[in-house]
C-alpha positions as a Markdown table, in Angstrom:
| # | Residue | x | y | z |
|---|---|---|---|---|
| 1 | Met | 14.3 | -74.0 | -48.5 |
| 2 | Arg | 11.0 | -72.0 | -48.4 |
| 3 | Val | 9.1 | -75.0 | -49.7 |
| 4 | Leu | 8.6 | -76.4 | -46.2 |
| 5 | Pro | 6.6 | -73.5 | -44.7 |
| 6 | Ile | 4.6 | -73.1 | -47.9 |
| 7 | Gly | 3.9 | -76.8 | -48.1 |
| 8 | Leu | 2.8 | -77.0 | -44.5 |
| 9 | Ala | 0.5 | -73.9 | -44.8 |
| 10 | Leu | -1.1 | -75.4 | -47.9 |
| 11 | Leu | -1.7 | -78.8 | -46.2 |
| 12 | Ala | -3.2 | -77.0 | -43.2 |
| 13 | Leu | -5.5 | -75.0 | -45.5 |
| 14 | Leu | -6.5 | -78.2 | -47.3 |
| 15 | Asp | -7.3 | -79.8 | -43.9 |
| 16 | Leu | -9.4 | -76.8 | -42.9 |
| 17 | Arg | -11.1 | -76.4 | -46.2 |
| 18 | Pro | -14.6 | -77.7 | -45.3 |
| 19 | Glu | -14.6 | -75.6 | -42.1 |
| 20 | Leu | -13.5 | -72.6 | -44.0 |
| 21 | Gln | -16.3 | -73.1 | -46.5 |
| 22 | Leu | -18.8 | -73.4 | -43.7 |
| 23 | Leu | -17.4 | -70.2 | -42.0 |
| 24 | Ala | -17.6 | -68.4 | -45.3 |
| 25 | Asp | -21.3 | -69.4 | -45.8 |
| 26 | His | -22.5 | -68.8 | -42.2 |
| 27 | Phe | -20.1 | -67.4 | -39.7 |
| 28 | Thr | -20.9 | -68.2 | -36.1 |
| 29 | Leu | -18.7 | -68.4 | -33.1 |
| 30 | Thr | -19.7 | -72.0 | -32.6 |
| 31 | Ser | -18.5 | -73.0 | -36.1 |
| 32 | Leu | -15.3 | -71.1 | -35.4 |
| 33 | Trp | -14.9 | -72.9 | -32.1 |
| 34 | Phe | -15.4 | -76.3 | -33.6 |
| 35 | Ala | -12.9 | -75.6 | -36.4 |
| 36 | Leu | -10.3 | -74.7 | -33.8 |
| 37 | Leu | -11.2 | -77.6 | -31.6 |
| 38 | Tyr | -11.2 | -80.4 | -34.2 |
| 39 | His | -8.1 | -79.2 | -36.2 |
| 40 | Pro | -5.6 | -78.1 | -33.6 |
| 41 | Leu | -2.5 | -79.1 | -35.7 |
| 42 | Ala | -3.7 | -77.2 | -38.8 |
| 43 | Val | -4.5 | -74.1 | -36.8 |
| 44 | Thr | -1.1 | -74.3 | -35.0 |
| 45 | Val | 0.7 | -74.6 | -38.3 |
| 46 | Leu | -1.1 | -71.6 | -39.7 |
| 47 | Ile | -0.3 | -69.5 | -36.6 |
| 48 | Leu | 3.4 | -70.5 | -36.7 |
| 49 | Thr | 3.8 | -70.1 | -40.5 |
| 50 | Pro | 5.3 | -66.5 | -40.2 |
| 51 | Asp | 7.9 | -67.8 | -37.7 |
| 52 | Leu | 8.7 | -70.8 | -40.0 |
| 53 | Trp | 9.0 | -68.4 | -42.9 |
| 54 | Arg | 11.6 | -66.3 | -41.0 |
| 55 | Arg | 13.4 | -69.4 | -39.7 |
| 56 | Tyr | 13.8 | -71.0 | -43.2 |
| 57 | Arg | 14.8 | -67.8 | -44.9 |
């Protein structure tokens, strides 16, 4: 049942895609802060993905 953590991580990355593109073009701490501020669920999912991976092993 490893589909769940992989699916959640992919959806989180899709949600963060515009911010990741901006960070890749011009990295600033302000752009990083706003990415974290406006997408807390996606960031939380990405942080917890290793734990989900172990839990659904």
